C-alpha positions as CSV (number, residue, x, y, z in Angstrom):
1,M,-96.5,252.9,96.6
2,C,-93.5,253.9,94.6
3,L,-90.9,252.3,92.2
4,A,-87.6,251.3,93.7
5,A,-85.7,253.8,91.7
6,A,-88.0,256.6,92.7
7,C,-87.7,255.7,96.4
8,G,-83.9,255.7,96.3
9,Q,-83.5,251.9,96.6
10,P,-80.6,250.3,94.8
11,D,-81.2,248.1,91.7
12,A,-80.7,244.4,92.2
13,P,-77.1,243.4,91.8
14,S,-76.1,241.8,88.4
15,S,-74.4,238.4,88.2
16,P,-70.6,238.6,88.6
17,A,-68.5,237.8,85.5
18,S,-67.0,234.8,87.3
19,A,-70.3,233.1,87.4
20,V,-70.5,232.9,83.6
21,K,-69.3,229.5,82.4
22,Q,-66.4,229.3,79.9
23,A,-66.5,227.1,76.8
24,C,-62.9,225.8,76.6
25,T,-61.2,223.7,74.0
26,Y,-57.8,222.0,74.4
27,T,-55.7,219.6,72.4
28,V,-52.7,217.5,73.6
29,S,-49.7,216.2,71.7
30,A,-46.7,214.4,73.1
31,T,-43.0,214.2,72.2
32,F,-42.0,210.5,72.3
33,D,-38.8,210.8,70.3
34,P,-37.2,214.3,70.1
35,N,-34.9,213.1,67.4
36,Y,-37.7,212.2,65.1
37,P,-38.9,215.4,63.2
38,E,-42.5,214.3,62.7
39,D,-45.3,212.7,64.8
40,S,-44.0,209.4,66.2
41,S,-47.5,208.1,66.4
42,G,-47.2,207.1,70.0
43,W,-44.7,204.3,69.6
44,V,-42.8,203.8,72.8
45,P,-39.9,201.3,73.4
46,L,-40.5,198.4,75.7
47,S,-38.0,200.0,78.1
48,G,-40.4,202.9,78.6
49,G,-39.1,206.3,79.6
50,T,-40.0,209.9,80.6
51,F,-41.7,212.0,78.0
52,T,-43.3,215.5,77.6
53,A,-46.8,216.3,76.7
54,Q,-47.8,219.7,75.2
55,V,-51.1,221.3,76.0
56,H,-52.5,223.6,73.4
57,R,-55.3,226.0,74.2
58,A,-57.8,226.5,71.3
59,S,-60.4,228.6,73.2
60,G,-61.3,229.7,76.7
61,D,-59.0,229.8,79.7
62,C,-60.1,226.9,81.9
63,A,-57.8,225.2,84.4
64,W,-56.8,221.7,83.4
65,Q,-55.6,218.6,85.2
66,A,-53.1,216.2,83.7
67,S,-54.1,212.5,83.9
68,T,-53.0,209.1,82.7
69,D,-54.4,205.6,82.7
70,A,-52.8,202.8,84.8
71,N,-49.9,202.3,82.3
72,A,-48.3,205.7,82.9
73,E,-47.8,208.3,85.6
74,V,-47.6,212.1,85.7
75,V,-44.3,213.4,86.9
76,G,-44.1,216.8,88.6
77,A,-46.7,219.5,88.2
78,T,-50.2,218.2,87.2
79,T,-52.3,221.3,86.7
80,G,-52.2,224.4,84.5
81,T,-54.2,227.0,82.7
82,G,-53.9,227.8,79.0
83,D,-50.9,226.5,77.0
84,G,-48.5,224.4,79.0
85,T,-46.6,221.2,79.3
86,F,-46.4,218.3,81.7
87,A,-44.0,215.3,82.1
88,F,-45.1,211.7,82.3
89,Q,-43.4,208.4,82.8
90,I,-44.1,205.1,81.1
91,P,-42.6,202.1,82.9
92,P,-40.9,199.1,81.2
93,T,-42.9,196.2,80.1
94,P,-42.0,192.7,78.7
95,T,-45.2,192.5,76.6
96,D,-47.2,194.6,74.2
97,R,-49.6,197.1,75.8
98,T,-51.3,200.4,75.1
99,G,-52.1,203.4,77.3
100,S,-53.0,207.0,77.2
101,V,-52.1,210.4,78.8
102,G,-54.0,213.6,78.6
103,I,-55.8,216.4,80.4
104,R,-59.3,217.0,81.8
105,W,-61.1,220.2,82.4
106,T,-64.6,221.2,83.3
107,G,-66.6,220.1,80.3
108,G,-64.0,218.2,78.3
109,M,-60.9,216.0,78.0
110,A,-58.1,215.4,75.5
111,L,-56.0,212.3,75.2
112,V,-52.9,211.0,73.4
113,N,-52.5,207.2,73.0
114,F,-49.3,205.3,73.0
115,R,-48.2,201.8,72.3
116,Q,-45.3,199.7,73.7
117,T,-44.7,196.7,71.4
118,T,-42.3,193.8,71.0
119,V,-42.7,194.1,67.2
120,A,-39.6,195.9,65.9
121,C,-39.6,198.1,62.8
122,A,-36.4,196.4,61.5
123,L,-35.7,199.7,59.7
124,G,-33.6,199.1,56.6
125,A,-33.4,195.3,56.9
126,G,-32.5,194.0,53.5
127,L,-32.3,197.5,52.0
128,P,-29.2,198.1,49.9
129,R,-27.1,201.0,51.2
130,S,-26.3,202.2,47.7
131,F,-27.9,202.5,44.3
132,D,-26.6,203.4,40.9
133,V,-29.1,205.4,38.8
134,D,-28.9,206.4,35.2
135,A,-29.0,210.0,34.0
136,K,-32.7,210.1,33.2
137,G,-33.7,209.4,36.8
138,G,-37.1,208.1,37.7
139,S,-38.8,206.6,40.8
140,F,-39.1,203.2,42.4
141,S,-40.3,201.8,45.7
142,Y,-38.5,199.7,48.2
143,Q,-39.4,198.2,51.5
144,V,-37.7,200.0,54.3
145,A,-39.6,198.8,57.4
146,L,-40.9,195.3,58.2
147,H,-43.7,196.5,60.4
148,A,-46.6,197.9,58.4
149,S,-47.6,200.4,61.1
150,C,-44.1,201.9,61.7
151,S,-43.7,205.6,61.2
152,F,-40.7,206.5,59.0
153,L,-39.6,209.2,56.6
154,G,-36.7,210.0,54.2
155,V,-34.6,213.1,54.5
156,S,-32.4,214.0,51.5
157,D,-29.3,216.1,51.3
158,A,-29.7,216.8,47.6
159,D,-32.5,218.8,45.9
160,W,-32.7,216.3,43.0
161,L,-33.3,213.3,45.4
162,S,-36.5,213.0,47.4
163,S,-38.9,210.4,48.9
164,T,-42.6,210.0,49.7
165,R,-45.0,207.8,51.4
166,T,-48.1,209.6,50.2
167,D,-48.7,207.6,47.0
168,T,-51.7,205.4,47.4
169,N,-50.1,202.7,45.4
170,I,-47.3,202.3,47.9
171,A,-47.8,199.4,50.3
172,A,-47.3,199.9,54.0
173,G,-43.6,199.7,55.0
174,Y,-42.5,201.0,51.6
175,L,-40.8,204.3,50.6
176,R,-40.8,205.7,47.1
177,F,-37.5,207.2,46.0
178,V,-37.7,210.0,43.4
179,I,-34.6,211.0,41.4
180,A,-34.7,213.9,39.0
181,A,-33.0,213.7,35.6
182,N,-29.3,214.8,35.6
183,P,-28.8,217.4,32.8
184,S,-25.1,217.6,33.5
185,P,-22.4,215.3,32.0
186,T,-20.9,215.0,35.5
187,P,-22.1,212.2,37.8
188,R,-23.5,213.3,41.1
189,V,-24.0,211.7,44.5
190,G,-26.8,212.2,47.0
191,N,-27.7,210.7,50.4
192,L,-31.1,209.8,51.8
193,S,-31.4,209.2,55.5
194,I,-34.3,207.0,56.6
195,L,-35.6,207.9,60.1
196,A,-38.0,206.2,62.4
197,P,-38.9,206.7,66.1
198,F,-36.3,205.1,68.5
199,Q,-34.4,203.6,65.5
200,T,-30.9,204.1,64.3
201,P,-31.1,206.1,61.1
202,V,-30.2,204.3,57.9
203,T,-28.4,206.2,55.1
204,V,-28.7,205.2,51.5
205,T,-26.3,206.7,48.9
206,F,-27.5,207.3,45.3
207,T,-24.9,207.7,42.5
208,Q,-26.4,209.1,39.4
209,A,-24.7,209.0,36.0
210,G,-24.1,212.1,33.9
211,D,-26.1,212.9,30.8
């Protein structure tokens, strides 16, 4: 009786690397309005359209499969590995509805939700298109969207004029305008563009008096 190694017999083969399961993590985001510089929060017009989803690999290198629910459809390539993109189409609808798109892989899934709605943001409805401000500046809030859940933001062309939605005292649909004091005796003019997904931008002009 002898040991396998002593008798010249080969050792038992080790398991191939391919047999080891990978732990993969992916996230998915979607571009619903390329003209809106921030997350459009899944708002889609009733007319629908074709959009792009971005697949982001956080760990592992598993193959993934693009998928949608019944309210959307993948267009073109449906599979990938690692970072990638896929296109999807959302058809028109006459009524409110929600849906989702995403990817699935062995051991996980990631989704992006969207909503088609008949409720319009009515961006800028009732908002004056110009304000006169005194030299000391200050801040004030104004309703810029009628729908409380609308995504919107303000983009300024002047460093002394800004806006924010982060203040907890601001009601939904309101934007806070912040104007710095003008140390110069010369009046100045700045513009703030209010943007929202799939909405025509609204520009508000601020004229500030000199000190």
